[in-house]
Structure formats: structure tokens, C-alpha cells
C-alpha positions as CSV (number, residue, x, y, z in Angstrom):
1,X,-18.3,-2.5,-6.2
2,X,-17.7,-4.1,-9.6
3,X,-16.2,-7.6,-9.5
4,X,-12.9,-7.6,-11.4
5,X,-10.2,-10.2,-11.8
6,X,-7.5,-9.4,-9.2
7,X,-3.9,-10.6,-9.5
8,X,-3.8,-11.7,-5.9
9,X,-4.0,-15.5,-5.8
10,X,-5.5,-17.6,-3.0
11,X,-3.1,-19.3,-0.5
12,X,-3.5,-23.0,0.2
13,X,-3.2,-22.6,3.9
14,X,-4.6,-20.2,6.5
15,X,-3.6,-16.5,6.0
16,X,-4.1,-13.0,7.1
17,X,-5.3,-10.7,4.3
18,X,-4.5,-7.1,5.2
19,X,-5.3,-4.0,3.2
20,X,-7.0,-0.6,3.7
21,X,-10.7,-0.2,3.5
22,X,-12.2,-0.2,0.1
23,X,-9.4,-2.2,-1.6
24,X,-11.7,-5.1,-2.3
25,X,-10.8,-7.7,0.3
26,X,-14.4,-8.8,1.1
27,X,-15.3,-8.9,-2.6
28,X,-12.2,-10.9,-3.4
29,X,-12.9,-13.5,-0.7
30,X,-16.5,-13.9,-1.9
31,X,-15.2,-14.6,-5.4
32,X,-12.4,-16.9,-4.2
33,X,-14.4,-18.7,-1.5
34,X,-18.1,-18.5,-2.5
35,X,-19.1,-21.4,-0.1
36,X,-17.1,-20.2,2.9
37,X,-18.4,-19.7,6.4
38,X,-18.4,-15.9,6.7
39,X,-18.2,-13.8,9.9
40,X,-18.4,-10.1,9.3
41,X,-17.3,-8.2,12.3
42,X,-18.4,-4.9,10.7
43,X,-21.9,-6.1,11.3
44,X,-22.9,-4.8,14.8
45,X,-25.0,-7.8,15.6
46,X,-22.4,-10.3,14.6
47,X,-19.7,-8.3,16.5
48,X,-21.9,-8.4,19.7
49,X,-22.5,-12.1,19.4
50,X,-18.8,-13.0,19.1
51,X,-17.5,-10.4,21.5
52,X,-19.8,-11.9,24.2
53,X,-18.8,-15.4,23.4
54,X,-15.6,-15.9,21.2
55,X,-15.9,-19.7,21.5
56,X,-19.0,-19.4,19.3
57,X,-16.6,-19.5,16.4
58,X,-15.6,-23.0,17.4
59,X,-19.3,-24.0,17.6
60,X,-19.9,-22.5,14.2
61,X,-17.0,-24.3,12.6
62,X,-17.8,-27.7,14.1
63,X,-21.5,-27.3,13.2
64,X,-20.7,-26.9,9.4
65,X,-18.5,-29.9,8.6
66,X,-19.0,-29.5,4.9
67,X,-17.4,-26.1,4.7
68,X,-13.6,-26.0,4.2
69,X,-13.0,-22.3,4.4
70,X,-13.8,-19.8,7.2
71,X,-13.6,-16.1,6.4
72,X,-13.4,-13.6,9.3
73,X,-13.7,-10.0,8.1
74,X,-12.0,-7.2,10.0
75,X,-10.5,-9.6,12.6
76,X,-8.5,-6.8,14.3
77,X,-11.8,-5.6,15.8
78,X,-12.0,-8.7,17.9
79,X,-8.6,-10.2,18.3
80,X,-9.9,-12.7,20.9
81,X,-11.1,-14.8,18.0
82,X,-7.5,-15.5,17.1
83,X,-7.1,-17.5,20.2
84,X,-10.0,-19.7,19.1
85,X,-8.6,-20.0,15.5
86,X,-5.2,-20.9,17.0
87,X,-6.7,-23.6,19.2
88,X,-8.6,-25.1,16.2
89,X,-5.5,-25.2,14.0
90,X,-3.5,-26.7,16.9
91,X,-6.1,-29.5,17.3
92,X,-5.7,-30.4,13.7
93,X,-8.7,-28.6,12.1
94,X,-8.8,-29.2,8.3
95,X,-10.5,-25.8,7.8
96,X,-8.7,-23.0,6.1
97,X,-9.0,-19.7,7.9
98,X,-8.9,-16.4,5.9
99,X,-8.6,-13.5,8.3
100,X,-9.0,-10.0,6.7
101,X,-8.1,-6.7,8.3
102,X,-7.9,-3.0,7.5
103,X,-5.7,-2.1,10.4
104,X,-2.5,-3.8,11.5
105,X,-2.2,-1.7,14.7
106,X,-3.8,-4.3,17.1
107,X,-2.0,-7.1,15.2
108,X,1.4,-5.5,15.4
109,X,1.2,-4.1,18.9
110,X,0.4,-5.7,22.2
111,X,0.1,-9.3,23.1
112,X,-1.9,-10.5,20.1
113,X,-1.9,-14.1,19.0
114,X,-0.8,-14.3,15.4
115,X,-1.4,-18.0,15.3
116,X,2.2,-18.9,16.1
117,X,3.4,-18.7,12.5
118,X,0.7,-21.0,11.3
119,X,-0.8,-18.4,9.0
120,X,1.0,-16.3,6.3
121,X,0.5,-12.6,5.7
122,X,-0.9,-11.3,2.4
123,X,-1.7,-7.8,1.3
124,X,-4.5,-6.4,-0.9
125,X,-3.4,-3.2,-2.7
126,X,-5.4,-0.7,-4.7
127,X,-5.9,-1.7,-8.3
128,X,-2.9,-1.9,-10.6
129,X,-3.5,-0.8,-14.2
130,X,-3.5,-4.5,-15.4
131,X,-6.6,-5.2,-13.3
132,X,-8.5,-2.4,-14.9
133,X,-7.6,-3.3,-18.4
134,X,-9.3,-1.1,-21.0
135,X,-10.9,0.9,-18.2
136,X,-7.6,2.2,-17.0
137,X,-7.1,5.9,-17.6
138,X,-3.7,7.4,-16.6
139,X,-5.1,10.9,-16.3
140,X,-8.0,9.8,-14.0
141,X,-5.7,7.6,-11.9
142,X,-3.4,10.6,-11.3
143,X,-6.3,12.7,-10.0
144,X,-8.4,10.2,-8.0
145,X,-6.2,7.2,-7.5
146,X,-6.7,3.5,-7.8
147,X,-8.7,2.5,-4.7
148,X,-11.4,0.2,-6.0
149,X,-14.3,1.7,-4.0
150,X,-13.3,5.1,-5.5
151,X,-12.6,3.9,-9.0
152,X,-16.0,2.2,-9.3
153,X,-18.0,5.1,-7.9
154,X,-20.2,7.4,-10.0
155,X,-18.2,10.4,-8.8
156,X,-14.6,9.4,-8.0
157,X,-13.5,13.0,-7.2
158,X,-16.2,13.2,-4.5
159,X,-15.6,9.7,-3.3
160,X,-11.9,10.1,-2.6
161,X,-12.6,13.1,-0.4
162,X,-15.3,11.1,1.4
163,X,-12.9,8.2,1.8
164,X,-10.3,10.5,3.3
165,X,-12.9,11.8,5.9
166,X,-14.0,8.2,6.6
167,X,-10.7,7.2,7.9
168,X,-10.4,10.3,10.2
169,X,-13.8,9.6,11.6
170,X,-14.1,5.8,11.7
171,X,-10.6,4.5,12.0
172,X,-8.8,7.3,13.9
173,X,-11.6,8.7,16.0
174,X,-13.5,5.5,16.7
175,X,-10.4,3.6,17.9
176,X,-9.3,6.6,20.0
177,X,-5.9,6.7,18.4
178,X,-5.6,10.5,18.7
179,X,-7.0,12.9,21.3
180,X,-7.2,15.9,19.0
181,X,-8.6,15.2,15.6
182,X,-8.0,18.8,14.5
183,X,-4.3,18.4,15.1
184,X,-4.4,15.1,13.1
185,X,-6.2,16.8,10.2
186,X,-3.6,19.5,10.1
187,X,-0.9,16.8,10.2
188,X,-2.4,15.1,7.1
189,X,-2.2,18.3,5.2
190,X,1.3,19.0,6.4
191,X,2.6,15.5,5.7
192,X,1.2,15.6,2.1
193,X,4.0,18.1,1.3
194,X,6.4,15.2,2.2
195,X,5.0,12.9,-0.4
196,X,7.8,11.3,-2.3
197,X,10.4,13.1,-0.2
198,X,12.5,12.4,2.9
199,X,10.5,13.1,6.0
200,X,11.6,16.0,8.2
201,X,9.5,15.4,11.3
202,X,10.6,18.6,12.9
203,X,9.4,20.7,10.0
204,X,6.0,18.9,9.9
205,X,5.7,19.4,13.7
206,X,6.2,23.1,13.3
207,X,3.5,23.2,10.6
208,X,1.1,21.4,12.8
209,X,2.1,23.2,16.0
210,X,2.6,20.0,17.8
211,X,5.6,18.2,19.2
212,X,8.0,16.1,17.1
213,X,7.1,13.1,19.1
214,X,3.4,13.6,18.3
215,X,4.1,13.8,14.6
216,X,6.2,10.6,14.9
217,X,3.2,8.9,16.5
218,X,0.9,10.2,13.7
219,X,3.1,8.7,11.0
220,X,3.1,5.4,12.9
221,X,-0.7,5.6,13.0
222,X,-0.9,6.0,9.2
223,X,1.4,3.1,8.7
224,X,-0.5,0.9,11.1
225,X,-3.8,1.8,9.4
226,X,-2.1,0.8,6.1
227,X,-2.7,4.3,4.8
228,X,1.0,5.2,4.2
229,X,4.4,3.6,4.0
230,X,8.0,4.6,4.0
231,X,10.8,3.6,1.6
232,X,14.3,3.0,3.1
233,X,17.5,4.0,1.4
234,X,19.3,1.3,-0.5
235,X,22.6,0.9,1.3
236,X,23.8,-2.6,0.3
237,X,27.5,-2.5,-0.5
238,X,27.4,1.3,-0.6
239,X,30.3,3.1,-2.3
240,X,29.2,6.6,-1.4
241,X,27.9,8.5,1.6
242,X,24.1,8.1,1.5
243,X,21.1,9.8,2.9
244,X,19.7,8.4,6.1
245,X,16.0,9.2,6.2
246,X,13.2,7.3,4.5
247,X,10.8,8.6,1.9
248,X,7.1,9.0,2.7
249,X,4.1,8.0,0.6
250,X,0.4,7.8,1.1
251,X,-0.6,4.3,-0.1
252,X,-2.6,5.7,-3.0
253,X,-2.1,8.8,-5.2
254,X,-5.8,9.8,-4.7
255,X,-5.3,10.0,-1.0
256,X,-2.3,12.2,-1.5
257,X,-4.4,14.5,-3.8
258,X,-7.2,14.6,-1.2
259,X,-4.9,15.9,1.5
260,X,-2.6,18.1,-0.6
261,X,-3.9,21.7,-0.6
262,X,-3.6,23.6,-3.8
263,X,-3.5,27.4,-4.3
264,X,-2.3,30.0,-6.8
265,X,1.2,29.9,-5.5
266,X,1.6,26.1,-6.1
267,X,3.2,24.7,-9.2
268,X,0.8,22.3,-10.9
269,X,3.6,20.6,-12.8
270,X,5.5,19.8,-9.6
271,X,2.4,18.3,-8.0
272,X,1.6,16.3,-11.1
273,X,5.2,15.0,-11.1
274,X,4.8,13.8,-7.5
275,X,1.5,12.2,-8.4
276,X,3.1,10.3,-11.3
277,X,5.9,9.1,-9.1
278,X,3.4,8.0,-6.5
279,X,1.4,6.0,-9.0
280,X,4.6,4.1,-9.9
281,X,5.4,3.6,-6.2
282,X,2.1,2.0,-5.4
283,X,2.5,-0.4,-8.4
284,X,6.0,-1.4,-7.2
285,X,4.6,-1.9,-3.7
286,X,1.9,-4.1,-5.0
287,X,4.5,-6.0,-7.1
288,X,6.5,-6.5,-3.9
289,X,3.7,-8.5,-2.3
290,X,2.1,-10.1,-5.4
291,X,5.4,-11.4,-6.9
292,X,6.1,-13.4,-3.7
293,X,9.8,-13.5,-4.4
294,X,11.2,-11.8,-1.3
295,X,11.9,-8.5,-3.2
296,X,11.7,-5.1,-1.5
297,X,11.5,-1.6,-2.7
298,X,14.0,1.2,-1.8
299,X,15.2,4.5,-3.1
300,X,18.8,5.7,-3.5
301,X,20.2,9.1,-2.7
302,X,23.7,10.3,-2.0
303,X,24.8,13.1,0.3
304,X,25.9,14.9,-2.9
305,X,22.3,14.9,-4.2
306,X,22.4,12.1,-6.8
307,X,19.1,10.2,-6.6
308,X,17.2,7.3,-8.1
309,X,13.4,7.2,-7.3
310,X,13.1,3.5,-6.8
311,X,15.3,0.4,-6.4
312,X,13.7,-3.0,-6.5
313,X,16.0,-5.6,-5.0
314,X,15.6,-9.3,-4.3
315,X,17.0,-12.8,-5.0
316,X,16.0,-12.6,-8.7
317,X,15.7,-8.9,-9.4
318,X,17.9,-5.8,-9.2
319,X,16.3,-2.9,-11.0
320,X,16.4,0.9,-10.7
321,X,13.6,3.2,-11.8
322,X,13.5,6.9,-12.4
323,X,10.1,8.7,-13.2
324,X,9.8,11.9,-15.2
325,X,6.6,13.7,-15.9
326,X,7.9,14.9,-19.3
327,X,7.5,13.9,-22.9
328,X,11.2,14.3,-23.5
329,X,14.3,13.1,-21.7
330,X,17.2,15.4,-21.2
331,X,20.8,14.2,-20.5
332,X,20.6,15.4,-16.9
333,X,17.5,13.3,-16.3
334,X,19.8,10.2,-16.6
335,X,22.5,11.4,-14.1
336,X,21.1,9.5,-11.1
337,X,20.6,6.2,-13.0
338,X,24.0,6.4,-14.6
339,X,25.7,7.0,-11.3
340,X,23.8,4.1,-9.8
341,X,24.8,1.8,-12.6
342,X,28.4,2.8,-12.1
343,X,28.2,1.7,-8.5
344,X,26.0,-1.4,-9.3
345,X,26.8,-2.7,-12.8
346,X,24.8,-5.8,-11.9
347,X,21.6,-3.8,-11.9
348,X,19.3,-2.8,-14.9
349,X,17.6,0.5,-15.2
350,X,14.5,2.1,-16.6
351,X,13.4,5.7,-16.9
352,X,9.6,6.0,-17.2
353,X,8.4,9.1,-19.0
354,X,5.4,10.6,-20.7
355,X,6.7,10.2,-24.2
356,X,5.7,7.6,-26.8
357,X,9.0,6.1,-28.0
358,X,10.8,3.2,-26.4
359,X,14.5,4.0,-26.5
360,X,17.9,2.9,-25.0
361,X,20.5,5.4,-23.9
362,X,23.7,4.6,-22.0
363,X,22.3,1.2,-21.3
364,X,19.1,2.6,-19.7
365,X,15.7,1.8,-21.1
366,X,13.5,4.8,-21.7
367,X,10.0,3.5,-21.6
368,X,6.6,5.3,-22.0
369,X,4.8,5.0,-18.7
370,X,1.5,4.4,-20.5
371,X,3.2,1.3,-22.0
372,X,4.8,0.1,-18.7
373,X,1.8,0.5,-16.4
374,X,-0.7,-1.9,-18.2
375,X,2.1,-4.4,-18.7
376,X,3.2,-4.5,-15.1
377,X,2.1,-7.8,-13.6
378,X,1.1,-9.4,-16.9
379,X,1.8,-13.1,-16.9
380,X,3.1,-12.7,-13.4
381,X,6.0,-10.5,-14.5
382,X,6.5,-7.5,-12.1
383,X,9.3,-5.6,-13.7
């Protein structure tokens, strides 16, 4: 994988660095900490050594006094090492521990030692457009996504399908998370129709021919493996009756494309519109973590059907976004944002579209998406 400058900055203390496979966690730690002690639990021999004797980590750390950073890759594969790390930190170790993981399942569930709050949580996301610079192509991103291992491959279209299969085989099957992988594969196809929409678990269950409870478990697995997330409804100081269900997104638009079947009865324009919205969503999700200002991302939808694609809310930001896969903006395209600004005059609003002119209508900024994407995150500004 090509080494690029990422916007994620190193923490001063010990931290967990979570993110799906292929997002560049290992490469980033090698760049940020070139002289670190490295323990790669994906290496079978290394895994066997530390699984048999977790306290070996203590011996390794104490035997390399010159090193100041210890990187443990894929720590969720051997959570017993966290007990050793916790003990070392409690005893006053001056080493910094960087603990990477591609699955939060074992860290979120069960009696796992998360170092008693002594380590922060950071997240590595797919590329944002800024990190690719001149190499960024909107059309390519909409087709194959922004996962680094896919973007840097010789054949991104083939790589995203291989990546999709990798998770079914290595993460889901290997960890024994589902009993029937055929059902799970059908679920991935069925849930792809919910991309950017409110999840109707009962409908998905009917499509998969499994129980609603099973589908609920499958969604939880995707979230735990960091392959998907949900956006809640923005309800603060609500003045209208709002929707109750969250919206679903695969973490990368390429993964959505890989699972979304396409046939002659499908509307390419509708699928492309969801892909564009998904690309904006993953940039906003990255900004939520990289900005480090306690912001969160929501959507807004009333029972009457008024909707805003995204609301970013935090101590220093209150911004609404609408995304349109069109080169022109019609008056009805602004209806949701105008209603939102009526309820929340403190907010600012942007409509991102495929046109070329930067305009302002009714106090709403109309901004070309090909201008917004490369600017997002520049100089630490995530807006």
C-alpha cells in the first residue's frame, strides 16, 4: 500500500486505534512510530507465542528500555494482552501503548479490560479526498470507494469485491459470528437496499427468509466489525413530530456497491444518488473523529416527510447538509433545509450538488461537491 499523509494525528498517551481492515492502521503506525516495539497478532507464530504466555509482553517491554512506544496490531485477537498492558501502566511504565484493532466486538462485549480509562479511543477511516490530493477522482470514488487497500490496488473494481468476500470469510466465518454464511450473504444484499435509508428490520428479514431477531444480530455484527454504522435522528429541542428509526450506511461507498445487486429494472440515477450521499456521509463520519471537538452526525426527518440528509452538531458546530446528484438545484430541493432553518435559526446549511457554481439561496449555500470534498479537513477545518 502506498504511504500517504493521513490527517489522523498521534496521541501523546496510550490509545486504541480502531478501524476496518485495509484502512491503513499498520502503515500509519509504522510512519508515526518507526522505532516502536511491534507485535503483530496477525502473524501466526507471534500469536501462538503470546497466546501461550501473555506475560511475554512484559518481558519484551522491560527488555527494550530504549523504546518508548509499543504497538500491538489486532489486539482484539488476544485480549488477555490488555491485562498485561493495564498492569504495566498501573505500575508507572513510561511506554506509550498503541493498540490497533479491526473489530470492536470483543472490546465492546464481555468482560474485557479496556485499561480502566487509561487509553483513549481513536478511529482510522477510509481516505478522505484531501488525503488523496490530485489523485482523487470523484467518479472512481463513487464506484469503488475510498478504502486505501482498494484505492491503491491495480484493479480497484476487482479489489473491492475481494475485500467484501474477505470479511465474510475471515472476520465472520473465522470468529464463528454466524452459523449460516449463506443467510448472512443474503442479508448483505438485502441490507444494501437500506443504504442511506431508515432500517426496516422486518422487511429485511422477509427478504433474507430469517427472523427479525437474526437480522438485528447481523446489523450488530456489521457495526461491531466496523463495516457499517447508523445515524440517529436529530431530536434536540424538536418542534415537530420526528421519525424514530436510524439510517443505515456501509462504512464505505465501495462496500455498498459491492453488495448492491444491479439489474435492468434498477434505476442507475437513484443508485448513483445514494452513492454520492454515502461518500459525503463517510467524510462527515471521519470528520467527527478527526476534528476531536465532541461533534456528532445525525439526520433529520419529520413524520410529514421533510428531511435533511445530515446534521452535524457539537459544542462549536451546528450545520445541516443536503446532497443532490444533479447539476441544477430546483426550489423543492431546498424544502427540507428551509424547514430545518425555520426550526433551528442558529444552524447554517449547505446543499452539495454536481454543478459548478457556488451560490446562496434563502440563506443556504449551494456548493459544488467537487469543491467541497477536497477542502474538507484542510487546515483542520471539518465543515
